[in-house]
TILO-29486 format. One line per 10 residues: number of its first residue (from 0); for each residue x, y, z of C-alpha. Coordinates in pm, 1 decimal, always signed. Layout:
NUM = X,Y,Z | ...;
//
This chain:
0 = +388.1,+130.9,+373.8 | +685.3,+352.9,+404.7 | +993.1,+604.8,+412.3 | +1144.1,+921.6,+562.6 | +918.0,+1224.4,+541.1 | +1202.6,+1479.5,+544.7 | +1393.0,+1294.6,+272.7 | +1101.5,+1258.0,+35.6 | +989.2,+1618.8,+80.0 | +1338.7,+1744.3,-1.9;
10 = +1373.9,+1511.1,-298.0 | +1033.0,+1613.4,-427.4 | +1113.0,+1984.7,-404.0 | +1444.8,+1942.8,-582.7 | +1303.5,+1721.8,-855.9 | +999.9,+1940.1,-910.2 | +1216.7,+2248.8,-945.1 | +1447.2,+2086.8,-1197.9 | +1168.9,+1936.2,-1401.9 | +902.4,+2206.8,-1392.3;
20 = +1006.1,+2392.0,-1706.5 | +1034.9,+2070.8,-1905.2 | +691.3,+1959.8,-1788.2 | +502.1,+2267.7,-1892.2 | +686.4,+2288.7,-2224.2 | +599.1,+1924.2,-2280.4 | +232.7,+2002.6,-2219.2 | +235.1,+2213.0,-2533.7 | +244.6,+2550.2,-2360.3 | -135.9,+2568.7,-2344.6;
30 = -207.5,+2777.6,-2038.7 | -494.3,+2679.3,-1814.3 | -542.3,+2333.1,-1962.6 | -453.7,+1998.2,-1810.6 | -296.7,+1735.4,-2029.9 | -602.0,+1521.4,-1953.3 | -815.4,+1714.0,-2202.3 | -603.8,+1580.6,-2487.4 | -514.6,+1234.9,-2366.0 | -825.8,+1030.5,-2440.0;
40 = -851.5,+1121.4,-2807.6 | -864.9,+841.4,-3062.6 | -930.0,+477.9,-2984.4 | -729.2,+457.6,-2661.6 | -742.8,+599.3,-2312.2 | -386.1,+628.2,-2186.8 | -304.1,+578.7,-1819.0 | +31.0,+578.3,-1643.8 | +188.8,+309.4,-1428.6 | +455.8,+464.1,-1204.8;
50 = +596.0,+181.1,-995.5 | +929.9,+89.9,-844.1 | +1041.5,-165.5,-1101.4 | +1407.8,-144.6,-995.1 | +1576.1,-55.5,-666.7 | +1534.1,-171.0,-309.6 | +1153.0,-197.9,-310.5 | +1122.2,-334.2,-663.1 | +946.3,-649.2,-541.5 | +660.2,-435.0,-409.2;
60 = +632.2,-220.8,-720.5 | +651.2,-513.4,-960.0 | +373.1,-702.4,-781.3 | +147.9,-396.1,-765.6 | +213.0,-334.1,-1134.2 | +112.1,-691.9,-1215.5 | -214.8,-643.2,-1029.0 | -285.0,-322.9,-1221.5 | -209.1,-486.2,-1555.7 | -449.6,-769.7,-1477.0;
70 = -731.9,-526.8,-1396.7 | -678.0,-340.6,-1724.9 | -644.7,-662.2,-1924.3 | -982.0,-777.2,-1793.4 | -1161.2,-462.4,-1905.7 | -987.0,-460.7,-2242.5 | -1067.8,-828.7,-2302.5 | -1431.1,-742.4,-2228.6 | -1432.7,-477.3,-2501.1 | -1283.5,-179.3,-2324.6;
80 = -1469.3,+133.0,-2212.4 | -1715.8,+299.0,-2447.5 | -1548.7,+134.3,-2743.8 | -1199.0,+239.3,-2636.1 | -917.2,+24.8,-2499.8 | -716.0,+139.9,-2201.0 | -344.4,+160.0,-2269.3 | -93.0,+143.4,-1984.6 | +234.1,+330.6,-2024.2 | +485.8,+203.7,-1768.3;
90 = +750.7,+418.7,-1599.8 | +1007.2,+317.7,-1339.2 | +1014.1,+512.0,-1012.2 | +1340.2,+328.6,-932.6 | +1257.0,+315.6,-560.2 | +1354.1,+683.7,-518.8 | +1137.9,+990.3,-453.5 | +1315.4,+1208.2,-709.4 | +1282.4,+937.6,-973.7 | +911.5,+904.1,-895.3;
100 = +871.6,+1273.6,-977.2 | +1078.7,+1232.3,-1292.5 | +867.2,+936.9,-1405.6 | +538.6,+1116.1,-1330.6 | +656.3,+1423.1,-1520.4 | +735.0,+1218.1,-1829.9 | +404.5,+1032.8,-1811.4 | +215.2,+1359.9,-1794.7 | +412.8,+1570.4,-2041.1 | +523.8,+1310.3,-2295.9;
110 = +258.5,+1039.8,-2277.4 | -41.9,+1261.6,-2194.3 | -182.5,+1014.9,-1942.8 | -524.9,+1081.8,-1791.5 | -433.0,+927.5,-1454.5 | -144.8,+757.0,-1275.3 | -148.2,+442.1,-1063.7 | +142.9,+417.6,-821.2 | +404.3,+424.3,-689.7 | +376.2,+150.6,-430.1;
120 = +537.8,+321.1,-131.5 | +435.6,+630.7,+62.4 | +745.1,+843.4,+2.8 | +724.6,+810.3,-372.7 | +350.9,+879.6,-394.2 | +391.3,+1194.8,-187.2 | +685.8,+1302.2,-402.0 | +485.9,+1289.7,-724.9 | +168.4,+1440.5,-580.7 | +251.1,+1804.6,-646.0;
130 = +335.5,+1766.1,-1014.3 | +24.6,+1552.7,-1065.0 | -195.5,+1801.8,-882.7 | -51.7,+2097.0,-1076.4 | -157.2,+1924.2,-1398.5 | -492.9,+1793.0,-1270.8 | -390.6,+1430.8,-1320.1 | -539.6,+1203.0,-1051.2 | -314.9,+954.2,-872.5 | -416.3,+636.1,-691.6;
140 = -154.0,+497.1,-453.9 | -235.5,+128.4,-411.0 | -39.6,+58.8,-93.7 | +73.1,+394.1,+48.9 | -67.3,+368.3,+400.7 | +71.3,+685.2,+563.2 | -207.7,+940.8,+630.2 | +1.6,+1221.2,+477.1 | -41.9,+1072.4,+130.0 | -389.8,+1217.8,+82.8;
150 = -419.2,+1483.5,+353.7 | -173.5,+1764.3,+422.5 | -211.5,+2021.1,+701.5 | -570.3,+1909.4,+750.2 | -662.8,+1958.9,+384.3 | -737.0,+1676.5,+143.1 | -517.5,+1671.7,-165.3 | -772.3,+1705.7,-447.4 | -610.2,+1468.9,-698.1 | -448.5,+1209.7,-470.4;
160 = -627.2,+890.5,-360.3 | -536.7,+552.7,-216.5 | -667.3,+194.9,-241.3 | -554.9,+80.2,+104.7 | -646.2,+155.3,+463.0 | -411.4,+379.3,+661.7 | -148.7,+301.5,+926.8 | -348.9,+420.0,+1230.2 | -623.9,+170.4,+1148.9 | -375.6,-118.2,+1140.8;
170 = -209.4,-31.5,+1471.1 | -536.7,+34.7,+1647.5 | -679.1,-297.8,+1529.6 | -371.8,-493.1,+1643.0 | -348.5,-312.0,+1977.5 | -712.9,-385.2,+2045.6 | -667.5,-744.7,+1931.8 | -373.2,-788.4,+2168.6 | -556.7,-640.0,+2465.6 | -901.3,-788.7,+2415.2;
180 = -862.5,-1109.0,+2212.7 | -527.0,-1223.5,+2354.0 | -575.3,-1063.6,+2699.6 | -223.5,-923.4,+2677.3 | -106.4,-692.6,+2955.3 | +251.4,-632.0,+2838.8 | +408.8,-581.8,+2498.2 | +746.5,-527.7,+2333.4 | +790.8,-319.8,+2017.7 | +1052.1,-445.1,+1769.9;
190 = +1068.9,-188.1,+1491.6 | +1256.8,-124.8,+1168.6 | +1427.1,+205.3,+1253.7 | +1498.1,+269.7,+883.5 | +1125.0,+267.9,+797.1 | +871.1,+539.5,+875.1 | +606.5,+274.8,+810.3 | +734.3,+64.2,+1098.0 | +801.6,+353.5,+1336.9 | +461.5,+511.2,+1276.9;
200 = +282.5,+181.8,+1335.7 | +480.4,+123.1,+1654.7 | +398.0,+466.7,+1793.0 | +25.4,+427.2,+1735.4 | +20.4,+69.0,+1869.5 | +181.9,+188.1,+2192.8 | -66.4,+470.9,+2236.1 | -368.1,+247.0,+2177.0 | -239.7,-52.7,+2374.9 | -161.5,+160.0,+2679.5;
210 = -494.7,+342.1,+2648.1 | -658.2,-1.5,+2672.5 | -472.5,-73.0,+2998.2 | -163.2,-249.0,+2865.6 | +202.7,-152.4,+2905.4 | +482.4,-144.6,+2648.4 | +776.9,-265.1,+2856.0 | +1056.3,-253.5,+2598.2 | +1137.0,-110.9,+2255.4 | +1410.8,-250.0,+2030.7;
220 = +1510.2,-172.0,+1672.5 | +1665.7,-328.9,+1364.3 | +1744.5,-215.2,+1009.5 | +1597.9,-337.6,+682.3 | +1812.9,-611.0,+527.3 | +1959.2,-716.0,+865.1 | +2019.4,-1090.1,+887.1 | +2101.3,-1163.3,+1251.5 | +1844.8,-1050.4,+1508.0 | +1944.9,-1269.9,+1801.8;
230 = +2118.8,-1005.8,+2012.7 | +1807.6,-787.8,+2027.1 | +1580.4,-1088.7,+2061.7 | +1783.3,-1209.0,+2361.1 | +1712.7,-874.2,+2528.9 | +1346.2,-896.9,+2430.9 | +1327.4,-1241.8,+2585.8 | +1418.6,-1097.9,+2926.9 | +1110.3,-874.7,+2917.1 | +885.3,-1182.4,+2926.7;
240 = +610.5,-981.0,+2755.9 | +278.3,-1127.9,+2650.1 | +312.4,-1006.6,+2289.6 | +582.2,-876.7,+2056.5 | +471.1,-627.0,+1791.8 | +681.6,-638.2,+1473.2 | +532.5,-405.2,+1207.5 | +774.2,-478.6,+924.2 | +804.6,-658.4,+589.8 | +802.0,-1029.6,+528.3;
250 = +1173.8,-1079.9,+457.7 | +1282.5,-947.2,+797.2 | +969.8,-1078.5,+970.3 | +1039.4,-1434.8,+859.8 | +1392.0,-1422.7,+998.1 | +1286.1,-1251.4,+1320.2 | +1014.7,-1508.7,+1392.1 | +1244.9,-1799.3,+1307.7 | +1526.2,-1673.5,+1531.0 | +1286.4,-1584.1,+1813.9;
260 = +1153.7,-1937.9,+1825.7 | +1507.8,-2079.5,+1808.4 | +1587.1,-1880.8,+2123.6 | +1281.0,-2026.7,+2294.9 | +1055.2,-1721.0,+2273.7 | +697.9,-1849.4,+2273.2 | +507.6,-1521.0,+2308.6 | +253.7,-1419.6,+2046.6 | +416.1,-1217.2,+1768.4 | +194.5,-961.0,+1595.6;
270 = +229.4,-769.3,+1271.4 | +61.6,-569.1,+999.1 | +9.8,-588.0,+623.0 | +384.0,-598.8,+550.7 | +368.1,-962.4,+664.7 | +123.4,-1051.0,+391.2 | +328.8,-1268.2,+158.6 | +343.9,-1646.4,+139.8 | +724.0,-1623.4,+140.5 | +717.1,-1548.8,+512.7;
280 = +628.3,-1916.3,+567.3 | +922.0,-2028.4,+352.8 | +1159.2,-1805.2,+550.4 | +1035.0,-1867.6,+904.6 | +915.5,-2225.3,+876.6 | +568.8,-2354.5,+952.2 | +615.6,-2433.0,+1321.8 | +779.9,-2100.1,+1400.5 | +475.9,-1911.4,+1279.0 | +241.8,-2074.7,+1528.4;
290 = +97.8,-1812.8,+1764.9 | +149.8,-1528.6,+1517.9 | -113.3,-1284.5,+1394.2 | -120.8,-998.8,+1145.8 | -380.5,-768.6,+997.6 | -426.0,-716.3,+627.4 | -667.0,-620.5,+352.5 | -834.9,-951.5,+275.1 | -846.6,-1320.2,+364.1 | -766.9,-1552.5,+77.5;
300 = -1043.3,-1790.2,+184.5 | -1323.6,-1532.4,+151.2 | -1566.7,-1605.3,-129.8 | -1564.6,-1245.1,-251.0 | -1192.7,-1249.4,-334.1 | -1182.6,-1578.8,-522.8 | -1239.2,-1428.1,-865.1 | -934.1,-1206.9,-825.6 | -713.5,-1482.4,-682.6 | -805.8,-1727.1,-958.1;
310 = -758.3,-1465.9,-1229.3 | -417.9,-1371.1,-1091.7 | -305.5,-1733.7,-1070.7 | -424.6,-1788.2,-1425.0 | -232.5,-1487.3,-1554.8 | +91.3,-1514.5,-1357.6 | +100.2,-1881.3,-1242.9 | +159.0,-1779.1,-881.4 | -40.2,-1666.0,-580.3 | -93.0,-1290.4,-544.3;
320 = +46.2,-1103.6,-247.5 | -104.4,-794.1,-88.8 | +75.8,-554.1,-324.3 | -63.9,-736.9,-626.6 | -413.3,-728.2,-475.2 | -395.5,-356.0,-403.9 | -256.7,-280.1,-749.5 | -555.7,-466.9,-890.1 | -791.8,-270.8,-663.1 | -645.2,+59.2,-780.8;
330 = -692.3,-49.8,-1141.1 | -1054.6,-139.2,-1077.5 | -1114.1,+196.2,-911.2 | -973.5,+378.9,-1209.9 | -1170.9,+169.6,-1457.3 | -1489.9,+244.9,-1263.1 | -1415.7,+617.0,-1275.4 | -1354.8,+605.4,-1651.1 | -1667.3,+396.5,-1713.2 | -1877.4,+661.8,-1542.9;
340 = -1783.1,+922.6,-1799.2 | -1425.9,+1002.9,-1702.4 | -1194.0,+1059.1,-1995.8 | -1007.2,+1359.1,-1859.8 | -836.4,+1423.3,-1529.7 | -1107.0,+1636.7,-1370.3 | -1391.0,+1395.3,-1447.2 | -1185.1,+1096.0,-1336.0 | -1102.8,+1276.4,-1010.8 | -1470.3,+1349.8,-948.0;
350 = -1569.4,+990.7,-1020.4 | -1303.2,+837.0,-796.9 | -1421.3,+1059.9,-514.2 | -1776.7,+925.0,-547.3 | -1696.4,+551.8,-564.7 | -1954.7,+362.2,-360.4 | -1979.3,-10.9,-280.8 | -1741.8,-99.9,-563.5 | -1639.5,-464.9,-582.7 | -1262.8,-482.8,-621.4;
360 = -1015.8,-764.6,-562.2 | -1007.0,-740.5,-183.4 | -1379.7,-681.8,-130.8 | -1609.2,-380.2,-151.7 | -1494.8,-23.7,-101.5 | -1647.4,+321.0,-78.7 | -1436.1,+635.4,-111.3 | -1438.3,+884.4,+175.1 | -1451.5,+1217.5,-8.1 | -1322.1,+1405.0,+296.2;
370 = -995.9,+1209.5,+322.3 | -963.1,+1023.8,-11.2 | -921.1,+703.6,+188.4 | -1130.0,+399.2,+98.9 | -1379.6,+274.6,+354.1 | -1307.6,-98.4,+363.4 | -1284.2,-393.3,+597.1 | -972.4,-520.3,+773.7 | -895.6,-878.2,+873.8 | -670.5,-1040.8,+1133.4;
380 = -500.8,-1359.1,+1013.1 | -368.6,-1638.6,+1233.5 | -104.6,-1882.6,+1110.0 | -94.3,-2236.1,+1246.4 | +123.5,-2516.4,+1109.2 | +179.9,-2310.2,+797.0 | -190.0,-2259.9,+727.3 | -352.8,-1919.1,+748.1 | -700.0,-1879.9,+889.8 | -930.8,-1587.6,+953.6;
390 = -918.9,-1497.1,+1322.0 | -1146.3,-1191.8,+1304.7 | -1287.1,-948.5,+1052.8 | -1357.3,-584.0,+1128.6 | -1630.9,-430.2,+917.8 | -1561.6,-97.8,+743.9 | -1654.4,+217.6,+930.3 | -1870.6,+482.5,+769.5;
//
């Protein structure tokens, strides 16, 4: 999940330069010490929530933030950690890379947080990573799927982690599913050209699908927030491909699927975790979603995720989506790291890196210390008559 690499690197550099002097002054001018050494004093352990609560991806940030708050509420209701309650201080990344840096800076310098959860999207996590690393404050990005989030120039970023699988895994799974499960020989890519998430997934799908003997016969593009997709879909229809790969988010996906079926396109339509919201059914309609498949982090019918789903429904009176689930997972990861003796940034970092077989909302995860990516399963979901079912489940590697 997400955004232009050049734009977020530039925004991060500008914001970091403007805010650097304020940050280190705010840390009390103590050279050689991270704020984490002072943050857990007293009866509270203070963590930061840096999500996009306003702006164009606010729905993702707000849901992830709700999942995090539920995870922390559960541990606090159970008595906290070592006699201390965990306090969340919320900041708004405002759906912008520069604002993500600004929010992280304030959380570190003013609030003395021991760790940060968020933001939701790749660009904003990468933007804040330098200021967090400079101050030895670990970050967990719940849903930032781009590989660059945790690894740069072949080197793992020591304080940056994620709770989700990465984009290459999604595309490879769906390309293999198309070729082997659906026996597809031809495919069309229909990508959001305004989203690095979508473009990256499309590129990897093409490479894997063609390596498996298939052929991508057409590529078309749209923009986020588009409403009318019929012109491109009419062109796609002429390709008569076996599958159409649409790695995008549920608002556009719902409209694309609906309009494709209205034009008489019956081919299988495939997607990734951006589809994972019940609203896609409301937008597309139940019948339109027949013969569609997407991969995601968990299947709502699995026994191991029922505790999370029921807890979320009880707290928020609605079903969780994938962002809420991954926010919850990130919260559980952080709680586990704190429970194992982590009350400053360095210890928390070390403990996150050694997570093994931890039960979180979406299942069990183990942290890969070499990449800071979780080793976790991936599922392919089929929708038929508005009902989702588990088509296949791929066990975690490693």
